[in-house]
NUNUVO-401926 format. One record per residue (C-alpha): residue number from 0; residue in three letters; x, y, z. Coordinates in pm, whole numbers. Layout:
<NUM; "ALA"; <X; Y; Z>>,
...
***
This chain:
<0; "ALA"; <-676; 983; -807>>,
<1; "GLU"; <-422; 810; -1028>>,
<2; "ILE"; <-67; 854; -899>>,
<3; "GLU"; <206; 895; -1156>>,
<4; "ILE"; <552; 1039; -1168>>,
<5; "ASP"; <532; 1300; -1441>>,
<6; "ALA"; <752; 1588; -1328>>,
<7; "LEU"; <1064; 1670; -1132>>,
<8; "ASN"; <984; 2039; -1071>>,
<9; "VAL"; <908; 2138; -713>>,
<10; "PRO"; <763; 2429; -521>>,
<11; "GLY"; <1045; 2617; -353>>,
<12; "ASP"; <989; 2781; -15>>,
<13; "ALA"; <652; 2863; 137>>,
<14; "GLN"; <606; 3186; -62>>,
<15; "ALA"; <696; 3014; -389>>,
<16; "ALA"; <444; 2740; -312>>,
<17; "PHE"; <180; 3005; -232>>,
<18; "ASP"; <235; 3185; -564>>,
<19; "GLU"; <240; 2861; -762>>,
<20; "ALA"; <-94; 2758; -611>>,
<21; "PHE"; <-279; 3042; -780>>,
<22; "VAL"; <-110; 2981; -1111>>,
<23; "ARG"; <-267; 2636; -1092>>,
<24; "LEU"; <-604; 2750; -953>>,
<25; "GLU"; <-666; 3009; -1224>>,
<26; "PRO"; <-742; 2762; -1507>>,
<27; "ILE"; <-971; 2568; -1271>>,
<28; "LEU"; <-1169; 2854; -1116>>,
<29; "GLY"; <-1099; 3148; -1345>>,
<30; "ALA"; <-882; 3452; -1285>>,
<31; "SER"; <-1145; 3641; -1084>>,
<32; "ASP"; <-1215; 3369; -825>>,
<33; "ALA"; <-846; 3277; -798>>,
<34; "ALA"; <-765; 3644; -723>>,
<35; "ARG"; <-1045; 3660; -460>>,
<36; "ILE"; <-906; 3356; -280>>,
<37; "LYS"; <-551; 3490; -293>>,
<38; "SER"; <-654; 3825; -147>>,
<39; "HIS"; <-853; 3647; 125>>,
<40; "LEU"; <-554; 3435; 229>>,
<41; "GLU"; <-311; 3727; 231>>,
<42; "VAL"; <-490; 3884; 530>>,
<43; "THR"; <-263; 3835; 833>>,
<44; "GLU"; <-460; 3952; 1137>>,
<45; "GLU"; <-654; 3703; 1348>>,
<46; "GLN"; <-1031; 3702; 1288>>,
<47; "THR"; <-1338; 3499; 1376>>,
<48; "LEU"; <-1414; 3176; 1190>>,
<49; "GLU"; <-1684; 3354; 990>>,
<50; "GLN"; <-1443; 3629; 887>>,
<51; "ARG"; <-1180; 3375; 790>>,
<52; "SER"; <-1426; 3187; 565>>,
<53; "LEU"; <-1481; 3255; 194>>,
<54; "VAL"; <-1755; 3083; -6>>,
<55; "LEU"; <-1733; 3109; -385>>,
<56; "GLY"; <-2108; 3132; -426>>,
<57; "ARG"; <-2132; 2896; -722>>,
<58; "GLU"; <-2138; 2520; -761>>,
<59; "LEU"; <-1843; 2336; -914>>,
<60; "ASP"; <-1844; 2000; -1086>>,
<61; "LYS"; <-1659; 1699; -943>>,
<62; "ASP"; <-1347; 1747; -1158>>,
<63; "GLN"; <-1317; 2112; -1059>>,
<64; "ARG"; <-1351; 2033; -688>>,
<65; "LYS"; <-1097; 1753; -723>>,
<66; "GLY"; <-851; 1993; -889>>,
<67; "VAL"; <-896; 2253; -615>>,
<68; "TYR"; <-839; 1995; -340>>,
<69; "MET"; <-522; 1872; -509>>,
<70; "VAL"; <-381; 2226; -532>>,
<71; "THR"; <-471; 2332; -178>>,
<72; "ASN"; <-350; 2005; -23>>,
<73; "ASN"; <-15; 2019; -202>>,
<74; "PHE"; <65; 2393; -209>>,
<75; "LEU"; <-139; 2557; 68>>,
<76; "PRO"; <-163; 2301; 352>>,
<77; "THR"; <-68; 2555; 622>>,
<78; "ARG"; <-265; 2846; 475>>,
<79; "VAL"; <-617; 2719; 406>>,
<80; "THR"; <-868; 2446; 487>>,
<81; "CYS"; <-1094; 2366; 194>>,
<82; "GLU"; <-1432; 2194; 231>>,
<83; "THR"; <-1746; 2136; 26>>,
<84; "VAL"; <-2080; 2255; 166>>,
<85; "ASP"; <-2394; 2191; -43>>,
<86; "GLY"; <-2184; 2164; -358>>,
<87; "GLN"; <-2004; 2494; -295>>,
<88; "LEU"; <-1642; 2528; -189>>,
<89; "ARG"; <-1555; 2710; 132>>,
<90; "PHE"; <-1200; 2833; 195>>,
<91; "ILE"; <-1112; 2883; 563>>,
<92; "ARG"; <-796; 3082; 624>>,
<93; "ARG"; <-587; 2906; 888>>,
<94; "LEU"; <-448; 3088; 1189>>,
<95; "PRO"; <-69; 3139; 1188>>,
<96; "LYS"; <139; 2919; 1415>>,
<97; "ASP"; <272; 3084; 1730>>,
<98; "LYS"; <593; 2883; 1733>>,
<99; "ALA"; <839; 2767; 1474>>,
<100; "PRO"; <797; 2396; 1398>>,
<101; "SER"; <1041; 2157; 1562>>,
<102; "ASP"; <1153; 1813; 1457>>,
<103; "LYS"; <1065; 1493; 1641>>,
<104; "ARG"; <1372; 1518; 1861>>,
<105; "GLY"; <1245; 1850; 1998>>,
<106; "GLN"; <1521; 2051; 1830>>,
<107; "ARG"; <1419; 2379; 1669>>,
<108; "SER"; <1543; 2408; 1315>>,
<109; "LYS"; <1511; 2643; 1022>>,
<110; "TRP"; <1236; 2517; 797>>,
<111; "ALA"; <1079; 2756; 549>>,
<112; "HIS"; <863; 2513; 354>>,
<113; "ALA"; <484; 2495; 338>>,
<114; "GLY"; <450; 2196; 570>>,
<115; "ASP"; <658; 1962; 783>>,
<116; "TYR"; <638; 1680; 529>>,
<117; "CYS"; <779; 1667; 179>>,
<118; "HIS"; <548; 1455; -35>>,
<119; "PHE"; <690; 1281; -339>>,
<120; "VAL"; <617; 1006; -589>>,
<121; "MET"; <853; 707; -591>>,
<122; "GLN"; <898; 478; -889>>,
<123; "LYS"; <1089; 156; -826>>,
<124; "GLU"; <1172; -158; -1020>>,
<125; "ASN"; <1232; -512; -893>>,
<126; "GLN"; <1269; -418; -527>>,
<127; "ASP"; <1046; -389; -222>>,
<128; "SER"; <907; -49; -117>>,
<129; "MET"; <1073; -80; 223>>,
<130; "ASP"; <1411; -165; 69>>,
<131; "THR"; <1391; 140; -158>>,
<132; "LEU"; <1315; 375; 131>>,
<133; "GLN"; <1595; 216; 334>>,
<134; "GLN"; <1829; 284; 42>>,
<135; "ILE"; <1723; 652; 39>>,
<136; "ALA"; <1769; 672; 417>>,
<137; "ARG"; <2123; 534; 395>>,
<138; "THR"; <2210; 781; 120>>,
<139; "LEU"; <2077; 1074; 324>>,
<140; "LYS"; <2217; 935; 652>>,
<141; "CYS"; <1878; 962; 822>>,
<142; "ASN"; <1646; 722; 1004>>,
<143; "ALA"; <1410; 531; 774>>,
<144; "ARG"; <1129; 613; 1018>>,
<145; "VAL"; <1107; 967; 871>>,
<146; "PHE"; <948; 816; 559>>,
<147; "GLY"; <581; 726; 525>>,
<148; "MET"; <385; 544; 256>>,
<149; "ALA"; <25; 441; 202>>,
<150; "GLY"; <106; 81; 119>>,
<151; "THR"; <376; -158; 3>>,
<152; "LYS"; <400; -246; -364>>,
<153; "ASP"; <497; -570; -534>>,
<154; "LYS"; <868; -638; -577>>,
<155; "ARG"; <842; -785; -926>>,
<156; "GLY"; <738; -496; -1147>>,
<157; "ILE"; <769; -124; -1206>>,
<158; "THR"; <557; 40; -937>>,
<159; "VAL"; <466; 399; -852>>,
<160; "GLN"; <343; 525; -515>>,
<161; "LYS"; <319; 841; -308>>,
<162; "CYS"; <544; 880; -3>>,
<163; "SER"; <626; 1144; 257>>,
<164; "ALA"; <946; 1249; 436>>,
<165; "PHE"; <948; 1436; 765>>,
<166; "ARG"; <1161; 1750; 733>>,
<167; "ILE"; <1365; 1624; 439>>,
<168; "ALA"; <1374; 1904; 178>>,
<169; "HIS"; <1304; 1827; -185>>,
<170; "ASP"; <1657; 1922; -298>>,
<171; "ARG"; <1803; 1649; -75>>,
<172; "LEU"; <1555; 1396; -214>>,
<173; "ILE"; <1647; 1497; -570>>,
<174; "TRP"; <2012; 1437; -483>>,
<175; "ALA"; <1927; 1096; -333>>,
<176; "SER"; <1718; 1011; -640>>,
<177; "ARG"; <2023; 1049; -864>>,
<178; "LYS"; <2203; 783; -658>>,
<179; "LEU"; <1903; 549; -632>>,
<180; "ARG"; <1943; 202; -785>>,
<181; "GLY"; <1631; 88; -966>>,
<182; "GLY"; <1424; 387; -861>>,
<183; "ARG"; <1334; 748; -926>>,
<184; "LEU"; <1167; 1026; -725>>,
<185; "GLY"; <959; 1317; -850>>,
<186; "ASN"; <642; 1529; -813>>,
<187; "PHE"; <760; 1697; -493>>,
<188; "SER"; <527; 1909; -281>>,
<189; "TYR"; <485; 1997; 87>>,
<190; "GLY"; <210; 1910; 334>>,
<191; "GLU"; <132; 1907; 705>>,
<192; "LYS"; <54; 1538; 737>>,
<193; "GLU"; <249; 1217; 705>>,
<194; "ILE"; <132; 964; 448>>,
<195; "LYS"; <38; 655; 650>>,
<196; "LEU"; <-42; 293; 573>>,
<197; "GLY"; <-400; 252; 453>>,
<198; "GLU"; <-435; 607; 318>>,
<199; "LEU"; <-500; 513; -43>>,
<200; "GLY"; <-807; 477; -258>>,
<201; "GLY"; <-690; 176; -460>>,
<202; "ASN"; <-423; 55; -701>>,
<203; "GLN"; <-398; 68; -1078>>,
<204; "PHE"; <-228; -217; -1262>>,
<205; "THR"; <-85; -261; -1610>>,
<206; "ILE"; <26; -621; -1657>>,
<207; "ILE"; <184; -789; -1959>>,
<208; "LEU"; <142; -1166; -2000>>,
<209; "ARG"; <403; -1272; -2254>>,
<210; "HIS"; <435; -1592; -2459>>,
<211; "VAL"; <63; -1672; -2443>>,
<212; "GLN"; <23; -2031; -2564>>,
<213; "GLY"; <-265; -2274; -2570>>,
<214; "ALA"; <-521; -1990; -2575>>,
<215; "ASN"; <-628; -1711; -2805>>,
<216; "ALA"; <-862; -1415; -2818>>,
<217; "VAL"; <-1164; -1636; -2891>>,
<218; "SER"; <-1104; -1899; -2622>>,
<219; "LEU"; <-1016; -1646; -2349>>,
<220; "GLU"; <-1295; -1400; -2427>>,
<221; "PRO"; <-1551; -1567; -2191>>,
<222; "VAL"; <-1297; -1573; -1907>>,
<223; "LEU"; <-1199; -1208; -1958>>,
<224; "LEU"; <-1562; -1098; -1973>>,
<225; "GLY"; <-1636; -1306; -1663>>,
<226; "ILE"; <-1366; -1124; -1468>>,
<227; "ARG"; <-1493; -788; -1590>>,
<228; "ASN"; <-1860; -855; -1517>>,
<229; "THR"; <-1851; -1099; -1224>>,
<230; "GLY"; <-1515; -1039; -1058>>,
<231; "PHE"; <-1309; -1284; -852>>,
<232; "ILE"; <-1266; -1417; -499>>,
<233; "ASN"; <-1083; -1154; -294>>,
<234; "TYR"; <-825; -1391; -144>>,
<235; "PHE"; <-508; -1251; 6>>,
<236; "GLY"; <-229; -1329; -241>>,
<237; "MET"; <87; -1525; -170>>,
<238; "GLN"; <280; -1196; -131>>,
<239; "ARG"; <94; -1156; 199>>,
<240; "PHE"; <256; -1470; 334>>,
<241; "GLY"; <602; -1435; 179>>,
<242; "THR"; <753; -1650; -90>>,
<243; "GLN"; <989; -1847; 134>>,
<244; "SER"; <956; -2198; 274>>,
<245; "ILE"; <878; -2040; 614>>,
<246; "SER"; <561; -1836; 576>>,
<247; "SER"; <518; -1495; 737>>,
<248; "HIS"; <200; -1614; 909>>,
<249; "THR"; <398; -1890; 1085>>,
<250; "ILE"; <620; -1623; 1240>>,
<251; "GLY"; <303; -1428; 1322>>,
<252; "ILE"; <173; -1716; 1535>>,
<253; "SER"; <483; -1699; 1755>>,
<254; "VAL"; <458; -1319; 1778>>,
<255; "LEU"; <99; -1346; 1899>>,
<256; "LYS"; <209; -1606; 2156>>,
<257; "SER"; <502; -1383; 2270>>,
<258; "ASP"; <742; -1670; 2198>>,
<259; "TRP"; <1027; -1436; 2106>>,
<260; "ARG"; <1302; -1699; 2087>>,
<261; "ARG"; <1091; -1895; 1841>>,
<262; "VAL"; <1025; -1575; 1641>>,
<263; "ILE"; <1398; -1504; 1603>>,
<264; "ASP"; <1476; -1867; 1520>>,
<265; "LEU"; <1217; -1863; 1240>>,
<266; "ILE"; <1346; -1533; 1099>>,
<267; "LEU"; <1712; -1644; 1090>>,
<268; "CYS"; <1696; -2019; 1024>>,
<269; "PRO"; <1792; -2176; 685>>,
<270; "ARG"; <1521; -2185; 420>>,
<271; "ILE"; <1470; -2396; 112>>,
<272; "GLY"; <1522; -2235; -228>>,
<273; "GLU"; <1696; -1912; -122>>,
<274; "ARG"; <1977; -1732; -301>>,
<275; "ASP"; <2319; -1885; -240>>,
<276; "ASP"; <2462; -1581; -56>>,
<277; "VAL"; <2163; -1561; 179>>,
<278; "ALA"; <2165; -1938; 234>>,
<279; "LYS"; <2535; -1928; 325>>,
<280; "ALA"; <2477; -1658; 587>>,
<281; "ARG"; <2184; -1849; 739>>,
<282; "ASN"; <2392; -2166; 762>>,
<283; "VAL"; <2662; -1977; 951>>,
<284; "TRP"; <2401; -1863; 1203>>,
<285; "ASP"; <2254; -2210; 1228>>,
<286; "THR"; <2590; -2369; 1309>>,
<287; "THR"; <2768; -2096; 1509>>,
<288; "ARG"; <2504; -1854; 1648>>,
<289; "ASP"; <2763; -1584; 1571>>,
<290; "PRO"; <2571; -1264; 1481>>,
<291; "LYS"; <2881; -1074; 1361>>,
<292; "ALA"; <2998; -1347; 1124>>,
<293; "THR"; <2644; -1394; 993>>,
<294; "LEU"; <2594; -1022; 941>>,
<295; "GLU"; <2914; -991; 738>>,
<296; "LEU"; <2786; -1250; 490>>,
<297; "LEU"; <2426; -1133; 468>>,
<298; "PRO"; <2345; -910; 168>>,
<299; "ARG"; <2168; -600; 299>>,
<300; "ARG"; <1909; -569; 24>>,
<301; "ALA"; <1791; -925; 62>>,
<302; "ALA"; <1712; -940; 432>>,
<303; "LEU"; <1597; -629; 617>>,
<304; "ALA"; <1444; -811; 916>>,
<305; "GLU"; <1749; -1034; 954>>,
<306; "HIS"; <1985; -735; 940>>,
<307; "SER"; <1789; -552; 1210>>,
<308; "VAL"; <1796; -850; 1446>>,
<309; "LEU"; <2164; -930; 1394>>,
<310; "GLN"; <2270; -567; 1433>>,
<311; "HIS"; <2098; -558; 1773>>,
<312; "PHE"; <2276; -877; 1880>>,
<313; "VAL"; <2612; -736; 1771>>,
<314; "LYS"; <2560; -400; 1944>>,
<315; "SER"; <2428; -554; 2268>>,
<316; "GLY"; <2695; -825; 2276>>,
<317; "SER"; <2433; -1087; 2355>>,
<318; "THR"; <2175; -1302; 2174>>,
<319; "ASN"; <1952; -1346; 2478>>,
<320; "ASN"; <1709; -1052; 2450>>,
<321; "CYS"; <1503; -1173; 2155>>,
<322; "SER"; <1210; -941; 2231>>,
<323; "ALA"; <1435; -633; 2202>>,
<324; "ALA"; <1595; -771; 1885>>,
<325; "PHE"; <1255; -820; 1722>>,
<326; "ALA"; <1157; -465; 1822>>,
<327; "CYS"; <1449; -334; 1612>>,
<328; "ILE"; <1275; -449; 1294>>,
<329; "PRO"; <1078; -160; 1135>>,
<330; "ARG"; <725; -149; 1274>>,
<331; "ASN"; <551; -203; 939>>,
<332; "LEU"; <749; -521; 888>>,
<333; "ARG"; <682; -647; 1242>>,
<334; "LEU"; <308; -597; 1197>>,
<335; "MET"; <323; -773; 861>>,
<336; "TYR"; <377; -1104; 1042>>,
<337; "VAL"; <63; -1081; 1257>>,
<338; "HIS"; <-143; -940; 970>>,
<339; "ALA"; <-32; -1238; 762>>,
<340; "TYR"; <-179; -1468; 1026>>,
<341; "GLN"; <-511; -1280; 1013>>,
<342; "SER"; <-505; -1317; 634>>,
<343; "PHE"; <-433; -1691; 658>>,
<344; "ILE"; <-739; -1746; 876>>,
<345; "TRP"; <-953; -1521; 651>>,
<346; "ASN"; <-860; -1714; 336>>,
<347; "HIS"; <-968; -2040; 499>>,
<348; "ALA"; <-1294; -1883; 618>>,
<349; "VAL"; <-1372; -1764; 264>>,
<350; "SER"; <-1306; -2109; 119>>,
<351; "GLU"; <-1549; -2257; 372>>,
<352; "ARG"; <-1811; -1990; 295>>,
<353; "ILE"; <-1792; -2075; -77>>,
<354; "ARG"; <-1793; -2451; -14>>,
<355; "VAL"; <-2104; -2435; 200>>,
<356; "PHE"; <-2308; -2152; 45>>,
<357; "GLY"; <-2155; -2084; -298>>,
<358; "THR"; <-2143; -1736; -453>>,
<359; "LYS"; <-2504; -1683; -561>>,
<360; "GLY"; <-2599; -1428; -298>>,
<361; "ALA"; <-2616; -1330; 67>>,
<362; "VAL"; <-2758; -1596; 302>>,
<363; "PRO"; <-2895; -1573; 657>>,
<364; "GLY"; <-2610; -1550; 904>>,
<365; "ASP"; <-2385; -1358; 665>>,
<366; "LEU"; <-2248; -1014; 753>>,
<367; "VAL"; <-2284; -736; 498>>,
<368; "ILE"; <-2145; -389; 442>>,
<369; "VAL"; <-2292; -228; 132>>,
<370; "ALA"; <-2016; -218; -129>>,
<371; "SER"; <-1935; 120; -282>>,
<372; "ASP"; <-1723; 232; -575>>,
<373; "PHE"; <-1374; 272; -434>>,
<374; "SER"; <-1323; 570; -669>>,
<375; "ASP"; <-1574; 783; -473>>,
<376; "ASN"; <-1429; 1098; -315>>,
<377; "ALA"; <-1097; 1048; -489>>,
<378; "HIS"; <-960; 1362; -328>>,
<379; "ALA"; <-1023; 1231; 23>>,
<380; "LYS"; <-800; 986; 204>>,
<381; "SER"; <-938; 642; 268>>,
<382; "LYS"; <-965; 510; 619>>,
<383; "ALA"; <-678; 329; 780>>,
<384; "PRO"; <-731; -44; 842>>,
<385; "GLU"; <-794; 3; 1214>>,
<386; "GLU"; <-1069; 257; 1133>>,
<387; "GLU"; <-1234; 14; 893>>,
<388; "ALA"; <-1274; -225; 1184>>,
<389; "ARG"; <-1515; 23; 1343>>,
<390; "VAL"; <-1763; -13; 1055>>,
<391; "VAL"; <-2063; -204; 1189>>,
<392; "PRO"; <-2189; -477; 953>>,
<393; "VAL"; <-2550; -582; 920>>,
<394; "LEU"; <-2657; -937; 997>>,
<395; "VAL"; <-2844; -1101; 709>>,
<396; "THR"; <-3175; -1262; 801>>,
<397; "GLU"; <-3450; -1438; 607>>,
<398; "GLU"; <-3636; -1106; 597>>,
<399; "ASN"; <-3360; -882; 459>>,
<400; "ALA"; <-3150; -1127; 251>>,
<401; "SER"; <-3298; -999; -78>>,
<402; "ASP"; <-3179; -645; 5>>,
<403; "TYR"; <-2814; -738; -41>>,
<404; "SER"; <-2595; -881; -315>>,
<405; "ILE"; <-2302; -1117; -293>>,
<406; "TYR"; <-2074; -815; -336>>,
<407; "ASP"; <-2195; -678; -1>>,
<408; "VAL"; <-2096; -989; 196>>,
<409; "VAL"; <-1794; -946; 423>>,
<410; "LEU"; <-1596; -1177; 647>>,
<411; "PRO"; <-1395; -1053; 945>>,
<412; "LEU"; <-1022; -1070; 984>>,
<413; "PRO"; <-992; -1221; 1332>>,
<414; "GLY"; <-972; -979; 1622>>,
<415; "TRP"; <-1130; -885; 1952>>,
<416; "ASP"; <-1348; -602; 1815>>,
<417; "VAL"; <-1529; -761; 1519>>,
<418; "ARG"; <-1848; -955; 1477>>,
<419; "TYR"; <-1842; -1307; 1333>>,
<420; "PRO"; <-2096; -1462; 1093>>,
<421; "GLU"; <-2380; -1648; 1258>>,
<422; "HIS"; <-2358; -1973; 1066>>,
<423; "GLN"; <-2109; -2258; 1047>>,
<424; "VAL"; <-1830; -2048; 894>>,
<425; "LYS"; <-1776; -1902; 1243>>,
<426; "ASN"; <-1639; -2241; 1348>>,
<427; "VAL"; <-1345; -2203; 1107>>,
<428; "TYR"; <-1206; -1913; 1308>>,
<429; "GLU"; <-1230; -2093; 1640>>,
<430; "GLU"; <-1106; -2432; 1519>>,
<431; "LEU"; <-809; -2309; 1313>>,
<432; "MET"; <-689; -2067; 1579>>,
<433; "ALA"; <-727; -2331; 1852>>,
<434; "LYS"; <-484; -2554; 1658>>,
<435; "ASP"; <-228; -2273; 1690>>,
<436; "GLY"; <-295; -2221; 2060>>,
<437; "LEU"; <-485; -1895; 1997>>,
<438; "SER"; <-842; -1767; 2008>>,
<439; "PRO"; <-1027; -1464; 1866>>,
<440; "SER"; <-1093; -1320; 2213>>,
<441; "GLY"; <-734; -1382; 2319>>,
<442; "LEU"; <-609; -1135; 2057>>,
<443; "ALA"; <-698; -857; 2304>>,
<444; "LYS"; <-462; -989; 2570>>,
<445; "HIS"; <-117; -959; 2416>>,
<446; "PRO"; <127; -793; 2660>>,
<447; "LEU"; <234; -546; 2387>>,
<448; "LYS"; <-37; -310; 2267>>,
<449; "GLU"; <65; -305; 1901>>,
<450; "TYR"; <-7; -678; 1870>>,
<451; "ARG"; <-357; -661; 2021>>,
<452; "LEU"; <-550; -709; 1699>>,
<453; "ALA"; <-892; -545; 1679>>,
<454; "GLY"; <-973; -708; 1344>>,
<455; "ALA"; <-1142; -566; 1034>>,
<456; "TYR"; <-1388; -661; 760>>,
<457; "ARG"; <-1318; -755; 399>>,
<458; "HIS"; <-1553; -813; 104>>,
<459; "PHE"; <-1499; -1162; -29>>,
<460; "LEU"; <-1602; -1105; -393>>,
<461; "ILE"; <-1489; -797; -587>>,
<462; "LYS"; <-1499; -666; -941>>,
<463; "PRO"; <-1207; -477; -1099>>,
<464; "ARG"; <-1281; -124; -1217>>,
<465; "ASP"; <-1206; -7; -1573>>,
<466; "PHE"; <-1094; -356; -1678>>,
<467; "MET"; <-939; -340; -2026>>,
<468; "TYR"; <-732; -584; -2229>>,
<469; "GLU"; <-540; -581; -2555>>,
<470; "TRP"; <-373; -856; -2759>>,
<471; "MET"; <-25; -771; -2885>>,
<472; "ARG"; <238; -935; -3105>>,
<473; "TYR"; <611; -885; -3058>>,
<474; "ASN"; <952; -1036; -3140>>,
<475; "ASP"; <1200; -919; -2876>>,
<476; "ASP"; <1149; -1025; -2512>>,
<477; "ALA"; <1391; -754; -2399>>,
<478; "LEU"; <1173; -470; -2529>>,
<479; "PRO"; <893; -334; -2305>>,
<480; "LEU"; <530; -365; -2410>>,
<481; "ALA"; <405; -93; -2174>>,
<482; "ARG"; <528; 262; -2111>>,
<483; "SER"; <641; 350; -1759>>,
<484; "ASP"; <618; 698; -1608>>,
<485; "SER"; <994; 742; -1654>>,
<486; "ASP"; <953; 651; -2020>>,
<487; "ALA"; <685; 921; -2050>>,
<488; "ILE"; <914; 1182; -1889>>,
<489; "GLU"; <1185; 1089; -2138>>,
<490; "GLY"; <944; 1133; -2429>>,
<491; "LYS"; <914; 765; -2524>>,
<492; "HIS"; <596; 652; -2699>>,
<493; "ASP"; <364; 366; -2606>>,
<494; "PRO"; <497; 36; -2750>>,
<495; "GLU"; <284; -89; -3039>>,
<496; "SER"; <191; -436; -3151>>,
<497; "ILE"; <389; -574; -3446>>,
<498; "GLU"; <149; -707; -3706>>,
<499; "PHE"; <337; -1028; -3781>>,
<500; "GLY"; <528; -1065; -3455>>,
<501; "GLN"; <635; -1417; -3363>>,
<502; "ASN"; <514; -1403; -3000>>,
<503; "VAL"; <173; -1324; -2849>>,
<504; "ALA"; <112; -1116; -2536>>,
<505; "LEU"; <-198; -1011; -2345>>,
<506; "LYS"; <-194; -661; -2194>>,
<507; "LEU"; <-428; -602; -1898>>,
<508; "LYS"; <-515; -272; -1731>>,
<509; "PHE"; <-749; -238; -1433>>,
<510; "ASP"; <-801; -82; -1089>>,
<511; "LEU"; <-849; -269; -762>>,
<512; "PRO"; <-950; -145; -415>>,
<513; "PRO"; <-690; -128; -137>>,
<514; "SER"; <-549; -462; -21>>,
<515; "ALA"; <-689; -653; -322>>,
<516; "TYR"; <-434; -868; -504>>,
<517; "ALA"; <-384; -863; -879>>,
<518; "THR"; <-224; -1208; -850>>,
<519; "MET"; <-564; -1347; -751>>,
<520; "LEU"; <-720; -1194; -1063>>,
<521; "LEU"; <-441; -1350; -1270>>,
<522; "ARG"; <-498; -1687; -1103>>,
<523; "GLU"; <-862; -1667; -1211>>,
<524; "LEU"; <-749; -1596; -1567>>,
<525; "MET"; <-449; -1829; -1597>>,
<526; "ARG"; <-521; -2104; -1342>>,
<527; "THR"; <-153; -2073; -1256>>,
<528; "GLU"; <49; -2195; -959>>,
<529; "THR"; <54; -1970; -650>>,
<530; "ALA"; <237; -2199; -407>>,
<531; "ALA"; <529; -2056; -210>>,
<532; "GLY"; <792; -2269; -385>>,
<533; "TYR"; <687; -2149; -729>>,
<534; "GLN"; <684; -1787; -615>>,
<535; "THR"; <1030; -1827; -460>>,
<536; "GLN"; <1162; -1960; -791>>,
<537; "LEU"; <1022; -1653; -971>>,
<538; "SER"; <1187; -1421; -718>>,
<539; "ASN"; <1523; -1594; -749>>,
<540; "ASN"; <1506; -1587; -1129>>,
<541; "THR"; <1435; -1213; -1119>>,
<542; "GLU"; <1720; -1142; -877>>,
<543; "SER"; <1969; -1348; -1083>>,
<544; "LYS"; <1903; -1119; -1380>>,
<545; "GLU"; <1965; -797; -1184>>,
***
């Protein structure tokens, strides 16, 4: 389902959330069925599963079922389990908890809300998802680990995503939202589960390409139609590897080799093309190895990993325990380094697959997983990356090759629990990793469990869903050409094209499956530079305007 920030109202306590649920269910199911469900859930005594189950007795269409799931998941997570059986909805009243919920430190606390997690939608602009949550944590004086999110969003842009907070009430989040720089929170509700990485069905993009020159609607029409009908190579974008002169995957190699001193050196060493204040702090570290002096110069928003490492060194009074210092970096960020290395190998494997076999279709030796519309079961959570690794691909042979299309072909991200193609592309994995002193089987032997990579599968050619484009004319670069969710809340209208505007822009809107990169679609369209140096320059230009 599309995620947008469109309201700041919240359910209050558990009873308020319960009452609000049936206000929302009535237009979906009708007053009679909504009243039946409410009466069923108000029963308090313990009963058998059969007695606790209520089946509506009529089939609902997909939109109705989706609406019911959204209401029950957000407003009744501790009161009912909802499931579809043969097209009919069944409502199972949940048994009451015997004990009051306690927080993760084992302390009992008063908590009257309809679930341990407050879910909310976060809109941010020109900052990383992790940095925004860290900013909220500092404002609330809580640990950033209480927050969960389904995925990180691009820094450059206005992005919207769903997040969760363990035992942080909505009124505190509203207060933090008022103090948030470059962000806004809304659409609060309560649930029993944390929102975790990988639990998303896809991403929707609206992108404005300004100052279009050297092309027009006629010349770009074949390219735009090609992207819509054929798709593009599903490379990992440069964001995966970082935009600095030292790539994230380079750090990942040292993590996988347990070379912790090398890891810390790579994280803290000077880099080409960085902001002046960050470069100054890195130079102090490079020349003095003084964590306190370096930390005082380092801007917090610009370097989360560096801050975490240096703070450990300062608190411990020593720079010797590099493994413990690295462990102080938030887990999602630590794993990003090793996942970047997997992505680096995968990109090379895809290039070899295209060089040798092209993109016409599946060939013997390929691995396939039948591609499905990533919009299916929009109400259900998608599998986490480690669960995707358990999907078993089919080996393409001469006999079954015609049963599959090029969109079914997958390549593995390297790991110890995946199958590799049975043609020459397999050699890419072994040869590239051997140059780094690693091997696919060796990824199971890391001394720390979280860095033992099982691997996963990824389709190498994808098509965007609902791909639309519009040509616009405008005069003022400072005025937006797309409406954000905050603009909608404030009653602003969609920007319109000016008939005789001096400048030309191309507005794109499309959906992509999880972990697909819009920058790769744009590269297909624009044939633009994606090298790290160019991306660093864009980042620095953006930050200098803030």
